[in-house]
N, CA, C and O atoms as a Tripos MOL2 file, in Angstrom:
@<TRIPOS>MOLECULE
protein
  172   171    43     0     0
PROTEIN
NO_CHARGES

@<TRIPOS>ATOM
      1 N         -13.5020  -13.9160   -0.4000 N.3       1 PRO1
      2 CA        -12.2460  -13.4520   -0.7140 C.3       1 PRO1
      3 C         -11.5040  -12.8300   -2.0770 C.2       1 PRO1
      4 O         -10.7270  -11.8820   -2.1920 O.2       1 PRO1
      5 N         -12.0450  -13.7250   -3.0310 N.am      2 GLU2
      6 CA        -11.4170  -13.8640   -4.8030 C.3       2 GLU2
      7 C         -11.1150  -11.9350   -4.4200 C.2       2 GLU2
      8 O         -10.2050  -11.1100   -4.5050 O.2       2 GLU2
      9 N         -12.6930  -12.0240   -3.9390 N.am      3 PHE3
     10 CA        -12.8840  -10.2850   -4.9490 C.3       3 PHE3
     11 C         -12.1960   -9.4780   -4.0990 C.2       3 PHE3
     12 O         -12.0470   -8.3320   -4.5240 O.2       3 PHE3
     13 N         -11.4970   -9.8340   -2.4990 N.am      4 ARG4
     14 CA        -10.7480   -8.9210   -1.6340 C.3       4 ARG4
     15 C          -9.7350   -8.4790   -1.9860 C.2       4 ARG4
     16 O          -9.2890   -7.3480   -1.7890 O.2       4 ARG4
     17 N          -9.0750   -9.7470   -2.7990 N.am      5 ALA5
     18 CA         -7.7310   -9.8720   -2.9460 C.3       5 ALA5
     19 C          -7.6820   -8.8620   -4.0200 C.2       5 ALA5
     20 O          -6.8340   -7.9700   -3.9820 O.2       5 ALA5
     21 N          -8.6000   -8.9560   -5.0430 N.am      6 GLU6
     22 CA         -8.6180   -8.3060   -6.6180 C.3       6 GLU6
     23 C          -8.1150   -6.5420   -6.2980 C.2       6 GLU6
     24 O          -7.2280   -5.8100   -6.7360 O.2       6 GLU6
     25 N          -9.0160   -6.4260   -5.4910 N.am      7 VAL7
     26 CA         -9.6510   -4.7490   -4.8700 C.3       7 VAL7
     27 C          -8.0740   -4.8950   -4.2160 C.2       7 VAL7
     28 O          -7.0540   -4.6580   -4.8640 O.2       7 VAL7
     29 N          -8.0960   -5.2160   -3.1850 N.am      8 VAL8
     30 CA         -5.9960   -4.8680   -2.8420 C.3       8 VAL8
     31 C          -5.3610   -4.5480   -3.5830 C.2       8 VAL8
     32 O          -4.7790   -3.4660   -3.6570 O.2       8 VAL8
     33 N          -5.3280   -5.7560   -4.5600 N.am      9 GLU9
     34 CA         -4.2410   -5.7530   -5.6050 C.3       9 GLU9
     35 C          -4.0230   -4.6210   -6.6590 C.2       9 GLU9
     36 O          -2.8970   -4.3270   -7.0600 O.2       9 GLU9
     37 N          -5.7460   -3.6830   -7.3040 N.am     10 ARG10
     38 CA         -5.6620   -2.9300   -7.9880 C.3      10 ARG10
     39 C          -5.4450   -1.1430   -7.5900 C.2      10 ARG10
     40 O          -5.3170   -0.1320   -8.2810 O.2      10 ARG10
     41 N          -5.5110   -1.5650   -5.3380 N.am     11 ALA11
     42 CA         -5.3920   -0.2490   -5.1870 C.3      11 ALA11
     43 C          -4.1000    0.0850   -4.7670 C.2      11 ALA11
     44 O          -3.6780    1.1140   -4.2400 O.2      11 ALA11
     45 N          -3.3400   -1.3270   -5.2020 N.am     12 LYS12
     46 CA         -1.5940   -1.5810   -4.6040 C.3      12 LYS12
     47 C          -1.0600   -0.6410   -6.0680 C.2      12 LYS12
     48 O          -0.8350    0.5690   -6.0890 O.2      12 LYS12
     49 N          -0.9680   -1.4310   -7.0100 N.am     13 THR13
     50 CA         -0.6880   -1.1490   -7.8230 C.3      13 THR13
     51 C          -0.8950    0.1140   -9.2050 C.2      13 THR13
     52 O          -0.0900    0.6260   -9.9830 O.2      13 THR13
     53 N          -2.2570    0.2460   -9.0200 N.am     14 GLU14
     54 CA         -3.2860    2.1140   -9.6690 C.3      14 GLU14
     55 C          -3.0940    3.1840   -8.6010 C.2      14 GLU14
     56 O          -3.1410    4.3980   -8.7970 O.2      14 GLU14
     57 N          -2.8270    2.4450   -7.2190 N.am     15 VAL15
     58 CA         -3.3570    3.9010   -6.5170 C.3      15 VAL15
     59 C          -1.4760    4.3790   -5.9410 C.2      15 VAL15
     60 O          -0.5590    5.0890   -6.3560 O.2      15 VAL15
     61 N          -1.8790    3.0300   -4.2460 N.am     16 TRP16
     62 CA         -0.0880    3.2820   -4.5230 C.3      16 TRP16
     63 C           1.2960    2.9690   -4.9150 C.2      16 TRP16
     64 O           2.3180    3.0770   -4.2370 O.2      16 TRP16
     65 N           1.1980    2.6930   -5.7410 N.am     17 GLU17
     66 CA          2.7370    2.8340   -6.3800 C.3      17 GLU17
     67 C           2.6990    3.7820   -7.0190 C.2      17 GLU17
     68 O           3.6940    4.4420   -6.7220 O.2      17 GLU17
     69 N           2.1730    4.2390   -7.6960 N.am     18 SER18
     70 CA          1.9850    5.9530   -8.0610 C.3      18 SER18
     71 C           2.3890    6.6940   -7.2500 C.2      18 SER18
     72 O           3.4230    7.3300   -7.4510 O.2      18 SER18
     73 N           1.4920    6.8380   -5.8240 N.am     19 TRP19
     74 CA          2.0570    7.8390   -5.3340 C.3      19 TRP19
     75 C           3.4900    7.6950   -4.1950 C.2      19 TRP19
     76 O           4.0620    8.5180   -3.4810 O.2      19 TRP19
     77 N           3.7240    6.0350   -4.4930 N.am     20 VAL20
     78 CA          5.0960    5.9880   -3.8770 C.3      20 VAL20
     79 C           5.6250    6.3890   -4.2710 C.2      20 VAL20
     80 O           6.6440    6.8350   -3.7420 O.2      20 VAL20
     81 N           5.2860    6.5500   -5.6690 N.am     21 GLU21
     82 CA          7.4280    7.1650   -6.4350 C.3      21 GLU21
     83 C           7.2840    8.2930   -6.3730 C.2      21 GLU21
     84 O           8.2030    8.9840   -5.9340 O.2      21 GLU21
     85 N           5.3590    9.2150   -7.0420 N.am     22 ARG22
     86 CA          6.1820   10.3820   -6.2540 C.3      22 ARG22
     87 C           6.6110   11.1560   -5.3480 C.2      22 ARG22
     88 O           7.3390   12.1470   -5.3950 O.2      22 ARG22
     89 N           5.9250   10.4390   -4.2280 N.am     23 ALA23
     90 CA          6.7360   10.4480   -2.8050 C.3      23 ALA23
     91 C           8.3340   10.5840   -2.5140 C.2      23 ALA23
     92 O           8.8100   11.0080   -1.4610 O.2      23 ALA23
     93 N           9.2090   10.0590   -3.8700 N.am     24 GLY24
     94 CA         10.1540    9.3590   -3.2290 C.3      24 GLY24
     95 C           9.7730    8.8060   -2.2550 C.2      24 GLY24
     96 O           8.6740    8.6420   -1.7240 O.2      24 GLY24
     97 N          11.9520    8.1860   -1.8010 N.am     25 PRO25
     98 CA         12.5030    7.3340   -0.6230 C.3      25 PRO25
     99 C          11.7810    7.2440    0.8090 C.2      25 PRO25
    100 O          11.4550    6.4030    1.6460 O.2      25 PRO25
    101 N          11.7260    8.8390    0.5380 N.am     26 GLU26
    102 CA         10.9790    9.0030    2.3810 C.3      26 GLU26
    103 C           9.5420    9.0750    1.8100 C.2      26 GLU26
    104 O           8.5800    8.6910    2.4760 O.2      26 GLU26
    105 N           9.4740    9.3610    1.0980 N.am     27 GLY27
    106 CA          7.4070    8.9050    1.4270 C.3      27 GLY27
    107 C           6.9770    7.2610    1.6140 C.2      27 GLY27
    108 O           6.0900    6.6320    2.1910 O.2      27 GLY27
    109 N           8.7200    6.8270    0.3670 N.am     28 ALA28
    110 CA          8.1630    5.1730    0.7540 C.3      28 ALA28
    111 C           8.2330    4.3590    2.1350 C.2      28 ALA28
    112 O           7.3650    3.5690    2.5050 O.2      28 ALA28
    113 N           9.3450    4.6600    2.8030 N.am     29 ALA29
    114 CA          9.4120    4.8390    3.7600 C.3      29 ALA29
    115 C           8.3430    4.8560    4.7840 C.2      29 ALA29
    116 O           8.4720    4.0360    5.6930 O.2      29 ALA29
    117 N           7.4070    5.5640    4.8060 N.am     30 ALA30
    118 CA          6.5100    6.4020    5.1340 C.3      30 ALA30
    119 C           5.4590    5.7190    5.4280 C.2      30 ALA30
    120 O           4.9080    5.5590    6.5170 O.2      30 ALA30
    121 N           4.9730    4.9530    3.4410 N.am     31 PHE31
    122 CA          4.3230    4.2330    3.1850 C.3      31 PHE31
    123 C           4.3550    2.8930    3.3710 C.2      31 PHE31
    124 O           3.3240    2.2770    3.1030 O.2      31 PHE31
    125 N           5.6470    2.0770    3.9150 N.am     32 GLU32
    126 CA          6.1510    1.4200    4.3050 C.3      32 GLU32
    127 C           5.6940    0.6040    5.7950 C.2      32 GLU32
    128 O           5.2890   -0.5310    6.0490 O.2      32 GLU32
    129 N           6.0100    1.8970    6.6550 N.am     33 LEU33
    130 CA          5.4550    2.2310    7.9530 C.3      33 LEU33
    131 C           3.8720    1.6410    8.6520 C.2      33 LEU33
    132 O           3.3440    0.7900    9.3670 O.2      33 LEU33
    133 N           3.6780    2.7110    7.8970 N.am     34 VAL34
    134 CA          1.9820    2.5810    7.2390 C.3      34 VAL34
    135 C           1.0910    1.4110    7.4210 C.2      34 VAL34
    136 O           0.3800    1.0140    8.3430 O.2      34 VAL34
    137 N           1.5180    0.7810    5.6130 N.am     35 GLN35
    138 CA          1.3210   -0.8640    5.2760 C.3      35 GLN35
    139 C           1.3900   -1.4990    6.7190 C.2      35 GLN35
    140 O           0.4290   -1.9820    7.3180 O.2      35 GLN35
    141 N           3.1390   -1.3870    7.3370 N.am     36 GLN36
    142 CA          3.4180   -2.6800    8.6450 C.3      36 GLN36
    143 C           2.4550   -2.6350   10.0850 C.2      36 GLN36
    144 O           2.2170   -3.4930   10.9350 O.2      36 GLN36
    145 N           2.0690   -1.3410    9.9360 N.am     37 ARG37
    146 CA          1.2410   -1.1780   11.2330 C.3      37 ARG37
    147 C           0.0290   -1.7050   11.0450 C.2      37 ARG37
    148 O          -0.3640   -2.6530   11.7250 O.2      37 ARG37
    149 N          -0.7390   -1.1080   10.0380 N.am     38 ILE38
    150 CA         -1.8060   -1.3540    9.0890 C.3      38 ILE38
    151 C          -2.7350   -3.1260    9.3230 C.2      38 ILE38
    152 O          -3.8150   -3.5850    9.6940 O.2      38 ILE38
    153 N          -0.7590   -3.7630    8.5510 N.am     39 ALA39
    154 CA         -0.9530   -5.6020    8.9280 C.3      39 ALA39
    155 C          -0.9660   -6.0030    9.9750 C.2      39 ALA39
    156 O          -1.4540   -7.1000   10.2450 O.2      39 ALA39
    157 N          -0.4050   -5.1790   10.8870 N.am     40 ALA40
    158 CA         -0.3220   -5.4600   12.5560 C.3      40 ALA40
    159 C          -2.1460   -5.6400   12.7380 C.2      40 ALA40
    160 O          -2.5750   -6.7310   13.1160 O.2      40 ALA40
    161 N          -2.4790   -5.2480   12.6350 N.am     41 LEU41
    162 CA         -3.6980   -5.0770   13.2690 C.3      41 LEU41
    163 C          -4.5280   -6.0630   12.8140 C.2      41 LEU41
    164 O          -5.4580   -6.6360   13.3800 O.2      41 LEU41
    165 N          -4.1530   -6.1640   11.9180 N.am     42 GLY42
    166 CA         -4.6560   -7.6480   11.0150 C.3      42 GLY42
    167 C          -5.8630   -7.3120    9.8990 C.2      42 GLY42
    168 O          -6.8680   -8.0040    9.7310 O.2      42 GLY42
    169 N          -5.5280   -6.1070    9.1930 N.am     43 TYR43
    170 CA         -6.2050   -5.5480    8.1420 C.3      43 TYR43
    171 C          -5.5540   -6.1240    6.9670 C.2      43 TYR43
    172 O          -5.9360   -5.8180    5.8370 O.2      43 TYR43
@<TRIPOS>BOND
     1     1     2 1
     2     2     3 1
     3     3     4 2
     4     3     5 am
     5     5     6 1
     6     6     7 1
     7     7     8 2
     8     7     9 am
     9     9    10 1
    10    10    11 1
    11    11    12 2
    12    11    13 am
    13    13    14 1
    14    14    15 1
    15    15    16 2
    16    15    17 am
    17    17    18 1
    18    18    19 1
    19    19    20 2
    20    19    21 am
    21    21    22 1
    22    22    23 1
    23    23    24 2
    24    23    25 am
    25    25    26 1
    26    26    27 1
    27    27    28 2
    28    27    29 am
    29    29    30 1
    30    30    31 1
    31    31    32 2
    32    31    33 am
    33    33    34 1
    34    34    35 1
    35    35    36 2
    36    35    37 am
    37    37    38 1
    38    38    39 1
    39    39    40 2
    40    39    41 am
    41    41    42 1
    42    42    43 1
    43    43    44 2
    44    43    45 am
    45    45    46 1
    46    46    47 1
    47    47    48 2
    48    47    49 am
    49    49    50 1
    50    50    51 1
    51    51    52 2
    52    51    53 am
    53    53    54 1
    54    54    55 1
    55    55    56 2
    56    55    57 am
    57    57    58 1
    58    58    59 1
    59    59    60 2
    60    59    61 am
    61    61    62 1
    62    62    63 1
    63    63    64 2
    64    63    65 am
    65    65    66 1
    66    66    67 1
    67    67    68 2
    68    67    69 am
    69    69    70 1
    70    70    71 1
    71    71    72 2
    72    71    73 am
    73    73    74 1
    74    74    75 1
    75    75    76 2
    76    75    77 am
    77    77    78 1
    78    78    79 1
    79    79    80 2
    80    79    81 am
    81    81    82 1
    82    82    83 1
    83    83    84 2
    84    83    85 am
    85    85    86 1
    86    86    87 1
    87    87    88 2
    88    87    89 am
    89    89    90 1
    90    90    91 1
    91    91    92 2
    92    91    93 am
    93    93    94 1
    94    94    95 1
    95    95    96 2
    96    95    97 am
    97    97    98 1
    98    98    99 1
    99    99   100 2
   100    99   101 am
   101   101   102 1
   102   102   103 1
   103   103   104 2
   104   103   105 am
   105   105   106 1
   106   106   107 1
   107   107   108 2
   108   107   109 am
   109   109   110 1
   110   110   111 1
   111   111   112 2
   112   111   113 am
   113   113   114 1
   114   114   115 1
   115   115   116 2
   116   115   117 am
   117   117   118 1
   118   118   119 1
   119   119   120 2
   120   119   121 am
   121   121   122 1
   122   122   123 1
   123   123   124 2
   124   123   125 am
   125   125   126 1
   126   126   127 1
   127   127   128 2
   128   127   129 am
   129   129   130 1
   130   130   131 1
   131   131   132 2
   132   131   133 am
   133   133   134 1
   134   134   135 1
   135   135   136 2
   136   135   137 am
   137   137   138 1
   138   138   139 1
   139   139   140 2
   140   139   141 am
   141   141   142 1
   142   142   143 1
   143   143   144 2
   144   143   145 am
   145   145   146 1
   146   146   147 1
   147   147   148 2
   148   147   149 am
   149   149   150 1
   150   150   151 1
   151   151   152 2
   152   151   153 am
   153   153   154 1
   154   154   155 1
   155   155   156 2
   156   155   157 am
   157   157   158 1
   158   158   159 1
   159   159   160 2
   160   159   161 am
   161   161   162 1
   162   162   163 1
   163   163   164 2
   164   163   165 am
   165   165   166 1
   166   166   167 1
   167   167   168 2
   168   167   169 am
   169   169   170 1
   170   170   171 1
   171   171   172 2
@<TRIPOS>SUBSTRUCTURE
     1 PRO1         2 RESIDUE 1 A PRO
     2 GLU2         6 RESIDUE 1 A GLU
     3 PHE3        10 RESIDUE 1 A PHE
     4 ARG4        14 RESIDUE 1 A ARG
     5 ALA5        18 RESIDUE 1 A ALA
     6 GLU6        22 RESIDUE 1 A GLU
     7 VAL7        26 RESIDUE 1 A VAL
     8 VAL8        30 RESIDUE 1 A VAL
     9 GLU9        34 RESIDUE 1 A GLU
    10 ARG10       38 RESIDUE 1 A ARG
    11 ALA11       42 RESIDUE 1 A ALA
    12 LYS12       46 RESIDUE 1 A LYS
    13 THR13       50 RESIDUE 1 A THR
    14 GLU14       54 RESIDUE 1 A GLU
    15 VAL15       58 RESIDUE 1 A VAL
    16 TRP16       62 RESIDUE 1 A TRP
    17 GLU17       66 RESIDUE 1 A GLU
    18 SER18       70 RESIDUE 1 A SER
    19 TRP19       74 RESIDUE 1 A TRP
    20 VAL20       78 RESIDUE 1 A VAL
    21 GLU21       82 RESIDUE 1 A GLU
    22 ARG22       86 RESIDUE 1 A ARG
    23 ALA23       90 RESIDUE 1 A ALA
    24 GLY24       94 RESIDUE 1 A GLY
    25 PRO25       98 RESIDUE 1 A PRO
    26 GLU26      102 RESIDUE 1 A GLU
    27 GLY27      106 RESIDUE 1 A GLY
    28 ALA28      110 RESIDUE 1 A ALA
    29 ALA29      114 RESIDUE 1 A ALA
    30 ALA30      118 RESIDUE 1 A ALA
    31 PHE31      122 RESIDUE 1 A PHE
    32 GLU32      126 RESIDUE 1 A GLU
    33 LEU33      130 RESIDUE 1 A LEU
    34 VAL34      134 RESIDUE 1 A VAL
    35 GLN35      138 RESIDUE 1 A GLN
    36 GLN36      142 RESIDUE 1 A GLN
    37 ARG37      146 RESIDUE 1 A ARG
    38 ILE38      150 RESIDUE 1 A ILE
    39 ALA39      154 RESIDUE 1 A ALA
    40 ALA40      158 RESIDUE 1 A ALA
    41 LEU41      162 RESIDUE 1 A LEU
    42 GLY42      166 RESIDUE 1 A GLY
    43 TYR43      170 RESIDUE 1 A TYR
């Protein structure tokens, strides 16, 4: 569990945050929607 949590956190900070910044407000909203749907599926 610790390794997975570390990978998820690093992906968020090193990949997704920069993508959301470049995508602007609409991209951020789309990202949030996708993130919520993935979480609802249990991932």
